[in-house]
DSSP file (Angstrom, degrees, kcal/mol; ACC not computed):
  #  RESIDUE AA STRUCTURE BP1 BP2  ACC     N-H-->O    O-->H-N    N-H-->O    O-->H-N    TCO  KAPPA ALPHA  PHI   PSI    X-CA   Y-CA   Z-CA
    1    1 A M     >        0   0    0      0, 0.0     4,-2.2     0, 0.0     5,-0.2   0.000 360.0 360.0 360.0 -38.7   93.2  151.8  124.6
    2    2 A K  H  >  +     0   0    0      1,-0.2     4,-2.4     2,-0.2     5,-0.1   0.873 360.0  52.7 -66.0 -36.4   90.2  149.9  123.3
    3    3 A K  H  > S+     0   0    0      2,-0.2     4,-2.3     1,-0.2    -1,-0.2   0.918 109.8  47.6 -65.5 -42.7   92.0  146.6  123.4
    4    4 A I  H  > S+     0   0    0      2,-0.2     4,-2.5     1,-0.2    -2,-0.2   0.916 112.3  49.5 -64.4 -43.2   93.1  147.1  127.0
    5    5 A F  H  X S+     0   0    0     -4,-2.2     4,-2.6     1,-0.2    -1,-0.2   0.909 111.3  49.9 -62.0 -42.1   89.5  148.1  128.0
    6    6 A G  H  X S+     0   0    0     -4,-2.4     4,-2.4     2,-0.2    -2,-0.2   0.884 110.7  49.2 -63.9 -39.9   88.2  145.0  126.2
    7    7 A I  H  X S+     0   0    0     -4,-2.3     4,-2.2     2,-0.2    -2,-0.2   0.919 113.0  46.8 -66.3 -43.8   90.7  142.7  128.0
    8    8 A I  H  X S+     0   0    0     -4,-2.5     4,-2.2     2,-0.2    -2,-0.2   0.921 113.5  48.5 -64.2 -44.2   89.9  144.1  131.4
    9    9 A L  H  X S+     0   0    0     -4,-2.6     4,-2.3     1,-0.2    -2,-0.2   0.905 111.6  49.8 -63.0 -42.3   86.1  143.9  130.7
   10   10 A G  H  X S+     0   0    0     -4,-2.4     4,-2.3     2,-0.2    -1,-0.2   0.891 110.5  50.3 -62.9 -40.3   86.5  140.3  129.5
   11   11 A F  H  X S+     0   0    0     -4,-2.2     4,-2.2     2,-0.2    -2,-0.2   0.901 110.3  49.5 -65.0 -41.6   88.5  139.4  132.6
   12   12 A I  H  X S+     0   0    0     -4,-2.2     4,-2.2     2,-0.2    -2,-0.2   0.912 112.1  48.0 -64.1 -43.0   85.9  140.9  134.9
   13   13 A L  H  X S+     0   0    0     -4,-2.3     4,-2.5     2,-0.2     5,-0.2   0.889 110.1  52.8 -64.7 -39.2   83.1  139.0  133.1
   14   14 A L  H  X S+     0   0    0     -4,-2.3     4,-2.3     2,-0.2    -2,-0.2   0.912 110.8  46.3 -62.5 -43.6   85.1  135.7  133.4
   15   15 A I  H  X S+     0   0    0     -4,-2.2     4,-1.7     2,-0.2    -2,-0.2   0.899 112.6  51.1 -65.5 -40.7   85.5  136.2  137.1
   16   16 A G  H  X S+     0   0    0     -4,-2.2     4,-0.6     2,-0.2    -2,-0.2   0.901 113.1  44.0 -64.4 -41.8   81.8  137.0  137.5
   17   17 A V  H >< S+     0   0    0     -4,-2.5     3,-0.8     1,-0.2    -2,-0.2   0.896 113.2  50.9 -71.1 -40.5   80.7  133.9  135.6
   18   18 A A  H 3< S+     0   0    0     -4,-2.3    -1,-0.2     1,-0.2    -2,-0.2   0.817 107.3  55.3 -66.7 -29.9   83.2  131.6  137.3
   19   19 A G  H 3< S+     0   0    0     -4,-1.7     2,-1.1    -5,-0.2    -1,-0.2   0.656  89.8  81.4 -78.2 -15.5   82.0  132.9  140.7
   20   20 A C    <<  +     0   0    0     -3,-0.8    -1,-0.1    -4,-0.6    -4,-0.0  -0.740  45.9 147.0 -93.8  91.5   78.3  132.0  140.1
   21   21 A N        -     0   0    0     -2,-1.1    -1,-0.2     2,-0.1    -2,-0.1   0.400  66.1-108.2-107.1   2.6   78.1  128.3  140.8
   22   22 A G  S    S+     0   0    0      1,-0.3    20,-0.5    -3,-0.1     2,-0.2   0.441  72.1 136.8  89.3  -0.1   74.6  128.2  142.2
   23   23 A D        -     0   0    0     18,-0.1     2,-0.5    16,-0.0    -1,-0.3  -0.516  47.2-139.5 -79.5 149.7   75.5  127.6  145.8
   24   24 A I  E     -A   40   0A   0     16,-1.8    16,-1.7    -2,-0.2     2,-0.5  -0.946  13.2-157.3-109.1 126.1   73.6  129.6  148.6
   25   25 A T  E     -A   39   0A   0     -2,-0.5     2,-0.5    14,-0.2    14,-0.2  -0.904   6.5-169.1-106.8 128.9   75.8  130.8  151.4
   26   26 A D  E     -A   38   0A   0     12,-2.4    12,-2.0    -2,-0.5     2,-0.6  -0.970   2.9-164.3-119.6 119.7   74.1  131.5  154.7
   27   27 A T  E     -A   37   0A   0     -2,-0.5     2,-0.4    10,-0.2    10,-0.2  -0.917   8.3-171.4-106.5 122.9   76.0  133.4  157.4
   28   28 A T  E     -A   36   0A   0      8,-2.3     8,-2.1    -2,-0.6     2,-0.5  -0.943   9.3-156.3-116.9 133.4   74.5  133.2  160.9
   29   29 A L  E     -A   35   0A   0     -2,-0.4     6,-0.2     6,-0.2     2,-0.1  -0.938  13.9-164.5-109.9 121.4   75.8  135.2  163.9
   30   30 A D    >   -     0   0    0      4,-1.5     3,-1.3    -2,-0.5     0, 0.0  -0.331  38.5 -89.6 -97.0-176.0   75.1  133.8  167.3
   31   31 A N  T 3  S+     0   0    0      1,-0.3    -1,-0.0     2,-0.1    -2,-0.0   0.693 121.6  59.5 -69.5 -20.2   75.2  135.5  170.8
   32   32 A T  T 3  S-     0   0    0      2,-0.1    -1,-0.3     1,-0.0     3,-0.1   0.234 113.0-114.7 -93.1  14.7   78.9  134.5  171.4
   33   33 A T  S <  S+     0   0    0     -3,-1.3     2,-0.4     1,-0.2    -2,-0.1   0.687  70.5 140.4  57.6  23.3   80.0  136.5  168.2
   34   34 A N        -     0   0    0      2,-0.0    -4,-1.5     0, 0.0     2,-0.5  -0.761  46.0-139.2 -87.7 141.9   81.1  133.2  166.6
   35   35 A T  E     -A   29   0A   0     -2,-0.4     2,-0.5    -6,-0.2    -6,-0.2  -0.890  15.1-167.4-107.1 128.6   80.3  133.1  162.9
   36   36 A E  E     -A   28   0A   0     -8,-2.1    -8,-2.3    -2,-0.5     2,-0.5  -0.960   4.8-166.3-114.8 129.1   79.0  129.9  161.4
   37   37 A E  E     -A   27   0A   0     -2,-0.5     2,-0.4   -10,-0.2   -10,-0.2  -0.959   5.9-177.4-120.1 128.1   78.9  129.6  157.6
   38   38 A T  E     -A   26   0A   0    -12,-2.0   -12,-2.4    -2,-0.5     2,-0.4  -0.955   7.6-163.7-123.9 144.1   77.0  126.9  155.7
   39   39 A T  E     +A   25   0A   0     -2,-0.4     2,-0.3   -14,-0.2   -14,-0.2  -0.993  17.8 162.9-126.7 132.2   76.8  126.3  152.0
   40   40 A E  E     -A   24   0A   0    -16,-1.7   -16,-1.8    -2,-0.4     2,-0.4  -0.997  37.7-118.3-147.7 149.4   74.2  124.1  150.4
   41   41 A D        -     0   0    0     -2,-0.3     2,-0.4   -18,-0.2   -18,-0.1  -0.718  33.1-151.7 -83.8 138.4   72.7  123.5  147.0
   42   42 A T        -     0   0    0    -20,-0.5     2,-0.5    -2,-0.4    -2,-0.0  -0.943   9.6-162.2-118.7 132.6   69.0  124.2  146.9
   43   43 A T        -     0   0    0     -2,-0.4     2,-0.5     2,-0.0    -2,-0.0  -0.961  12.3-149.5-111.5 126.4   66.4  122.6  144.6
   44   44 A V        -     0   0    0     -2,-0.5     2,-0.5     2,-0.0    -2,-0.0  -0.847  10.2-167.0 -99.1 125.0   63.1  124.5  144.2
   45   45 A T        -     0   0    0     -2,-0.5     2,-0.4     2,-0.0    -2,-0.0  -0.951   5.6-164.9-112.1 126.2   60.0  122.3  143.6
   46   46 A T        -     0   0    0     -2,-0.5     2,-0.4     2,-0.0    -2,-0.0  -0.866   6.1-156.4-111.7 145.1   56.9  124.1  142.4
   47   47 A T        -     0   0    0     -2,-0.4     2,-0.7     0, 0.0    -2,-0.0  -0.947  28.7-112.1-116.9 142.7   53.4  122.7  142.4
   48   48 A E        +     0   0    0     -2,-0.4     3,-0.2     1,-0.2    -2,-0.0  -0.615  41.9 165.8 -78.5 112.2   50.7  124.0  140.1
   49   49 A V        +     0   0    0     -2,-0.7     2,-1.0     1,-0.2    -1,-0.2   0.881  68.1  46.7 -92.4 -47.6   48.1  125.8  142.2
   50   50 A D  S    S-     0   0    0     30,-0.0    -1,-0.2    31,-0.0     2,-0.1  -0.783  78.3-168.7-103.2  93.5   46.2  127.8  139.7
   51   51 A Q        -     0   0    0     -2,-1.0    30,-0.2    -3,-0.2    29,-0.0  -0.433  29.2 -96.5 -81.1 156.3   45.4  125.4  136.8
   52   52 A D        -     0   0    0     -2,-0.1    28,-0.3     1,-0.1    -1,-0.1  -0.373  42.7-106.4 -69.0 147.5   44.1  126.6  133.5
   53   53 A P        -     0   0    0      0, 0.0     2,-0.5     0, 0.0    26,-0.2  -0.343  29.8-121.4 -71.1 158.6   40.3  126.4  132.9
   54   54 A V  E     -B   78   0B   0     24,-3.5    24,-2.1    -2,-0.0     2,-0.6  -0.903  17.7-152.3-106.5 126.0   38.9  123.8  130.6
   55   55 A F  E     -B   77   0B   0     -2,-0.5     2,-0.3    22,-0.2     3,-0.2  -0.870  14.8-170.6 -98.3 122.5   36.8  124.9  127.6
   56   56 A N  E     +B   76   0B   0     20,-3.1    20,-2.0    -2,-0.6     3,-0.1  -0.875  62.5  28.8-112.1 146.1   34.2  122.4  126.4
   57   57 A G  S    S+     0   0    0     -2,-0.3     2,-0.6     1,-0.3    -1,-0.2   0.556  72.3 149.0  87.8   9.1   32.2  122.6  123.2
   58   58 A V        +     0   0    0     -3,-0.2     2,-0.3    18,-0.1    -1,-0.3  -0.682  18.7 150.0 -81.0 117.6   34.7  124.5  121.1
   59   59 A T        -     0   0    0     -2,-0.6     2,-0.2    -3,-0.1    -3,-0.0  -0.912  51.3 -89.5-139.7 165.6   34.3  123.5  117.5
   60   60 A D        -     0   0    0     -2,-0.3     2,-0.4     2,-0.0     0, 0.0  -0.569  45.7-161.1 -73.8 142.0   34.8  125.0  114.0
   61   61 A R        -     0   0    0     -2,-0.2     2,-0.6     2,-0.0    10,-0.0  -0.948  17.3-131.3-128.5 149.6   31.6  126.7  112.7
   62   62 A E        -     0   0    0     -2,-0.4     2,-0.4     2,-0.0    -2,-0.0  -0.882  28.7-173.6 -99.0 123.0   30.5  127.8  109.3
   63   63 A V        -     0   0    0     -2,-0.6     2,-0.3     6,-0.0     6,-0.1  -0.956   9.7-149.5-122.6 135.3   29.2  131.4  109.2
   64   64 A F    >   -     0   0    0     -2,-0.4     3,-1.8     1,-0.1    -2,-0.0  -0.691  35.9 -83.2-102.4 156.5   27.6  133.1  106.3
   65   65 A L  T 3  S+     0   0    0     -2,-0.3    -1,-0.1     1,-0.3     3,-0.1  -0.298 113.7   9.4 -58.2 135.9   27.7  136.8  105.4
   66   66 A N  T 3  S+     0   0    0      1,-0.2     2,-0.4    -3,-0.0    -1,-0.3   0.608  95.1 135.4  66.7  16.9   25.1  138.9  107.3
   67   67 A Q    <   -     0   0    0     -3,-1.8     2,-0.3     1,-0.0    -1,-0.2  -0.803  58.4-122.7 -94.2 133.9   24.3  136.0  109.6
   68   68 A Q        -     0   0    0     -2,-0.4     2,-0.4    -3,-0.1    -4,-0.1  -0.585  33.4-165.3 -74.9 135.6   24.0  136.7  113.3
   69   69 A V        -     0   0    0     -2,-0.3     2,-0.7    -6,-0.1     3,-0.1  -0.980  23.1-158.5-130.5 132.6   26.3  134.5  115.3
   70   70 A D    >   -     0   0    0     -2,-0.4     3,-1.5     1,-0.1    -2,-0.0  -0.902  12.0-170.7-104.9 100.9   26.6  133.7  119.0
   71   71 A F  T 3  S+     0   0    0     -2,-0.7    -1,-0.1     1,-0.3   -10,-0.0   0.673  82.3  54.3 -69.0 -17.0   30.2  132.6  119.4
   72   72 A L  T >  S+     0   0    0     -3,-0.1     3,-1.8     2,-0.1    -1,-0.3   0.400  76.0 126.9 -96.8   2.5   29.6  131.4  123.0
   73   73 A E  T <  S+     0   0    0     -3,-1.5     3,-0.1     1,-0.3    -3,-0.0  -0.435  83.2   4.2 -64.2 124.8   26.7  129.1  122.1
   74   74 A G  T 3  S+     0   0    0      1,-0.2     2,-0.5    -2,-0.2    -1,-0.3   0.504 100.5 125.2  81.7   5.1   27.3  125.6  123.4
   75   75 A I    <   -     0   0    0     -3,-1.8     2,-0.4    11,-0.1    -1,-0.2  -0.846  35.4-176.9-102.5 130.6   30.6  126.5  125.1
   76   76 A T  E     -B   56   0B   0    -20,-2.0   -20,-3.1    -2,-0.5     2,-0.4  -0.944   9.1-158.0-122.6 148.7   31.1  125.8  128.8
   77   77 A V  E     +B   55   0B   0     -2,-0.4     8,-3.3   -22,-0.2     9,-0.7  -0.992  14.9 173.7-128.9 127.1   34.1  126.7  130.9
   78   78 A T  E     -BC  54  84B   0    -24,-2.1   -24,-3.5    -2,-0.4     2,-0.3  -0.931  11.6-166.0-131.7 156.9   35.1  124.9  134.2
   79   79 A D  E  >  - C   0  83B   0      4,-2.0     4,-2.3    -2,-0.3   -27,-0.1  -0.994  26.3-130.5-140.9 142.4   38.0  125.1  136.5
   80   80 A E  T  4 S+     0   0    0     -2,-0.3    -1,-0.1   -28,-0.3     4,-0.1   0.875 108.9  33.7 -63.0 -37.6   39.0  122.7  139.3
   81   81 A E  T  4 S+     0   0    0    -30,-0.2    -1,-0.2     2,-0.1   -31,-0.0   0.874 129.8  31.7 -85.0 -39.2   39.4  125.5  141.9
   82   82 A D  T  4 S-     0   0    0      1,-0.3     2,-0.3     0, 0.0    -2,-0.2   0.603  90.8-152.5 -99.5 -13.6   36.7  128.0  140.8
   83   83 A G  E  <  +C   79   0B   0     -4,-2.3    -4,-2.0     2,-0.0     2,-0.4  -0.595  63.1  20.6  81.2-137.3   34.1  125.6  139.4
   84   84 A E  E     +C   78   0B   0     -2,-0.3    -6,-0.2    -6,-0.2     3,-0.1  -0.556  58.0 165.6 -74.8 124.2   31.7  126.8  136.6
   85   85 A L    >   +     0   0    0     -8,-3.3     3,-1.5    -2,-0.4     4,-0.4   0.236  39.4 111.2-121.5  10.7   33.1  129.9  134.8
   86   86 A T  G >  S+     0   0    0     -9,-0.7     3,-1.3     1,-0.3    -1,-0.1   0.861  77.1  54.3 -59.2 -38.4   30.9  130.1  131.7
   87   87 A S  G 3  S+     0   0    0      1,-0.2    -1,-0.3     2,-0.1    -2,-0.1   0.685 104.9  56.0 -71.0 -16.2   29.2  133.3  132.8
   88   88 A E  G <         0   0    0     -3,-1.5    -1,-0.2     1,-0.2    -2,-0.2   0.453 360.0 360.0 -94.5  -1.0   32.6  135.0  133.2
   89   89 A V    <         0   0    0     -3,-1.3    -1,-0.2    -4,-0.4    -2,-0.1   0.465 360.0 360.0 -85.4 360.0   33.7  134.4  129.7
C-alpha cells in the first residue's frame, strides 16, 4: 500500500512540476461572450528605490578597561533619499 501511495504521489508531483513553465495566461471576456486567451513570458525589472545609508568615520578603536567610550564619536551617516541621518543612529 505504501508503494502505491508513493507512486501516485510521485506522479502527481511530476505533473505539477511539468505544468509550471513560468508562462502567464490571461483570459479576457469581452461583451460578445467571445473568450480571448493570451500567453506571454514576463520579465520583472526592479530598481533600487531605498538604498542603504552610508556610514563614514567607522574605524577600529583601542579601548582600555574602565575607560568611558563614545562609540558614535566621529561617525556620520548619510542617505541619498533622506540626507543626514547621524542624529537617528
